[in-house]
C-alpha positions as a LaTeX table, in Angstrom:
\begin{tabular}{lrrr}
\hline
Residue & $x$ (\AA) & $y$ (\AA) & $z$ (\AA) \\
\hline
Met1 & $-19.86$ & 9.29 & $-13.41$ \\
Asn2 & $-19.55$ & 6.78 & $-16.62$ \\
Leu3 & $-16.19$ & 4.54 & $-17.76$ \\
Asn4 & $-15.70$ & 2.68 & $-20.54$ \\
Ile5 & $-14.68$ & $-1.04$ & $-19.27$ \\
Ile6 & $-11.10$ & $-2.08$ & $-21.46$ \\
Lys7 & $-9.52$ & $-5.25$ & $-22.61$ \\
Ile8 & $-6.11$ & $-5.32$ & $-20.24$ \\
Gly9 & $-5.36$ & $-8.90$ & $-22.17$ \\
Asn10 & $-6.89$ & $-11.59$ & $-21.71$ \\
Ser11 & $-8.92$ & $-9.27$ & $-18.45$ \\
Lys12 & $-10.77$ & $-5.77$ & $-18.46$ \\
Gly13 & $-10.27$ & $-2.53$ & $-16.19$ \\
Ile14 & $-11.65$ & 0.65 & $-15.20$ \\
Arg15 & $-9.47$ & 3.71 & $-15.72$ \\
Ile16 & $-9.12$ & 5.84 & $-12.90$ \\
Pro17 & $-9.27$ & 9.31 & $-13.65$ \\
Ser18 & $-6.12$ & 10.25 & $-12.01$ \\
Tyr19 & $-7.91$ & 13.30 & $-9.52$ \\
Ile20 & $-9.84$ & 10.51 & $-7.75$ \\
Leu21 & $-6.17$ & 7.90 & $-7.04$ \\
Lys22 & $-5.40$ & 12.08 & $-6.46$ \\
Glu23 & $-8.13$ & 12.63 & $-3.78$ \\
Cys24 & $-8.43$ & 8.88 & $-2.38$ \\
Asn25 & $-4.98$ & 8.39 & $-1.67$ \\
Ile26 & $-4.20$ & 5.63 & $-3.73$ \\
Asn27 & $-0.50$ & 5.18 & $-5.05$ \\
Asp28 & 0.53 & 1.44 & $-6.22$ \\
Val29 & $-1.19$ & $-1.31$ & $-4.62$ \\
Val30 & $-5.83$ & $-1.32$ & $-3.70$ \\
Ser31 & $-7.74$ & $-4.11$ & $-1.47$ \\
Leu32 & $-10.47$ & $-5.02$ & $-4.45$ \\
Tyr33 & $-12.71$ & $-7.14$ & $-2.89$ \\
Val34 & $-17.42$ & $-7.77$ & $-3.59$ \\
Lys35 & $-19.79$ & $-6.97$ & $-0.77$ \\
Glu36 & $-22.86$ & $-6.96$ & $-1.88$ \\
Gly37 & $-22.72$ & $-6.96$ & $-5.42$ \\
Lys38 & $-21.10$ & $-4.13$ & $-6.21$ \\
Val39 & $-17.16$ & $-3.57$ & $-5.95$ \\
Ile40 & $-14.94$ & $-1.85$ & $-3.47$ \\
Ile41 & $-11.47$ & $-0.52$ & $-3.89$ \\
Glu42 & $-9.35$ & 0.95 & $-0.69$ \\
Pro43 & $-6.14$ & 2.28 & $-0.81$ \\
Ile44 & $-3.73$ & 0.55 & 1.39 \\
Glu45 & $-1.35$ & 1.76 & 3.18 \\
Ser46 & 2.66 & 1.54 & 2.99 \\
Pro47 & 3.61 & $-1.57$ & 5.64 \\
Arg48 & 6.87 & 0.40 & 5.98 \\
Lys49 & 4.83 & 3.33 & 6.85 \\
Asn50 & 6.17 & 5.09 & 9.81 \\
Trp51 & 9.19 & 2.54 & 10.45 \\
Asn52 & 11.76 & 5.45 & 10.55 \\
Gln53 & 9.90 & 6.84 & 13.94 \\
Glu54 & 9.90 & 3.16 & 15.73 \\
Phe55 & 13.73 & 3.68 & 14.36 \\
Ile56 & 13.47 & 6.44 & 16.74 \\
Lys57 & 11.25 & 4.79 & 19.56 \\
Met58 & 13.83 & 1.45 & 19.90 \\
His59 & 16.41 & 4.21 & 19.74 \\
Gln60 & 16.09 & 5.91 & 22.30 \\
Asn61 & 14.38 & 2.66 & 24.95 \\
Asn62 & 17.98 & 1.02 & 23.81 \\
Asp63 & 16.04 & $-1.26$ & 21.57 \\
Asp64 & 18.81 & $-0.82$ & 19.02 \\
Lys65 & 21.11 & $-3.76$ & 20.15 \\
Leu66 & 22.63 & $-6.69$ & 17.46 \\
Ile67 & 21.63 & $-10.12$ & 17.49 \\
Ile68 & 23.77 & $-11.58$ & 15.74 \\
Asp69 & 27.16 & $-11.01$ & 15.76 \\
Asn70 & 28.41 & $-8.49$ & 12.95 \\
Ser71 & 32.28 & $-10.32$ & 12.86 \\
Ile72 & 33.00 & $-12.36$ & 10.15 \\
Ser73 & 34.72 & $-15.68$ & 10.79 \\
\hline
\end{tabular}
């Protein structure tokens, strides 16, 4: 697939077709770097991925205690 380089403000970019974004599981943020003269774009998983399961484990292990007092003085 050939894509045209487009002007975006003072920079340049490309438009990535939605079917490619979907196939690569790319949503909002990517990692972009250059390796051996090629531009590599990779999806970044959400930093909060699986938090819900981890909170459930913490509760089951009785590790979800307050660290500081929850009262107002």
